[in-house]
C-alpha positions, -999 to +999 in steps of 0.1 A: -080+560-428-075+533-392-058+558-375-078+590-380-087+611-351-066+587-328-062+616-298-098+625-299-105+585-294-083+585-265-091+616-252-131+604-256-125+571-236-101+580-210-129+610-201-155+583-202-140+562-179-135+590-156-175+602-155-183+564-152-157+559-119-177+596-111-211+587-113-211+550-095-190+570-062-218+595-065-243+561-062-222+550-036-228+584-017-190+591-017-196+630-033-225+642-013-204+661+012-193+680-019-227+696-024-237+704+014-243+741+021-204+747+036-187+733+005-211+737-021-198+774-034-158+759-032-170+726-052-186+748-076-155+770-081-131+742-087-156+721-106-161+751-129-124+758-138-121+719-141-144+721-169-131+751-186-098+731-182-111+696-202-130+715-226-100+738-236-080+702-236-103+691-261-103+715-283-064+714-285-068+677-290-085+675-319-066+706-336-038+686-327-055+651-341-067+672-376-031+684-384-015+650-376-044+639-403-037+661-431+001+652-429-006+613-425-024+619-460+006+645-470-018+667-493-020+708-495-032+711-457+001+692-446+024+717-468+005+747-460+008+741-422+045+742-425+048+764-456+068+790-436+089+763-413+102+749-453+106+784-467+129+796-440+146+757-439+161+754-474+184+785-471+196+782-435+226+756-425+218+726-406+227+744-370+205+769-380+177+744-387+184+733-354+178+762-335+146+767-355+134+735-348+138+740-307+122+776-315+088+750-331+088+729-303+089+755-274+057+772-295+042+745-295+044+736-258+035+767-247+002+765-267-005+736-244+010+745-214-024+763-202-037+735-196-012+721-170-012+754-156-049+751-147-044+710-134-021+730-110-043+758-098-072+730-090-046+717-067-043+750-055-079+761-049-084+725-033-055+739-005-074+769-002-104+752+004-082+735+035-071+768+047-107+784+050-118+747+064-095+752+093-100+783+102-138+778+100-127+749+125-107+767+145-127+797+151-155+778+170-130+767+195-129+786+227-107+775+254-127+791+280-158+774+272-148+740+269-162+732+308-192+741+297-213+714+284-236+735+263-208+758+244-187+719+233-221+706+212-218+740+195-179+740+191-179+702+180-205+711+154-180+741+142-152+721+140-169+694+122-180+715+092-145+730+088-131+696+084-159+688+061-148+715+043-110+713+044-112+675+035-135+673+006-123+707-011-087+689-009-095+657-025-116+673-050-089+693-064-061+665-061-085+639-079-097+665-105-055+676-109-055+641-117-077+638-146-071+667-160-030+658-159-039+623-175-058+643-207-031+666-204-006+638-211-026+628-241-022+665-255+013+663-248+020+629-268+001+645-295+019+672-295+056+659-295+036+635-327+027+668-343+064+681-337+081+649-356+058+651-386+065+693-388+096+681-393+096+653-409+075+671-437+096+701-441+130+682-446+116+661-471+106+690-496 
């Protein structure tokens, strides 16, 4: 009973610690640039994708943790989870069972792959923000107006605005990618343990 919902506890600890660091960064004023008018739309999109991925990962971790609890208890719930596997495994030789185990592994791995895909998407969204920022920065540069003092101030302001978008969105996408990937690792480890428990329980019956 002491090891029930171990994955859920790891998930909670990781995200509490990460959220604490985010709050500390906000209090230091390091994140204020993300919510300026120039960057707020892209930042909101990246954050929305991250929250969706984190919630999806949390749901998968909960399902995996519940399944592992069933196998640790070894009751009817565990037997029901591997009923199809057990029924076919009894009638097959070792080579066929190995193929079936690999199929099971691929099926469960595919179920969690979407979390990693969303984590990678965060990086791409950050890079899109980088490109948009550079486009904005370069759009304000006019080589013919460099010698005019009144135009230089406008060009510098546009350049700073574009670079702000580029740097902040890239940083946000990269940091949230790392955050979500850490959670994915917890989910991936739990899935590997679940596959092992399914095979062990199925072969022992």
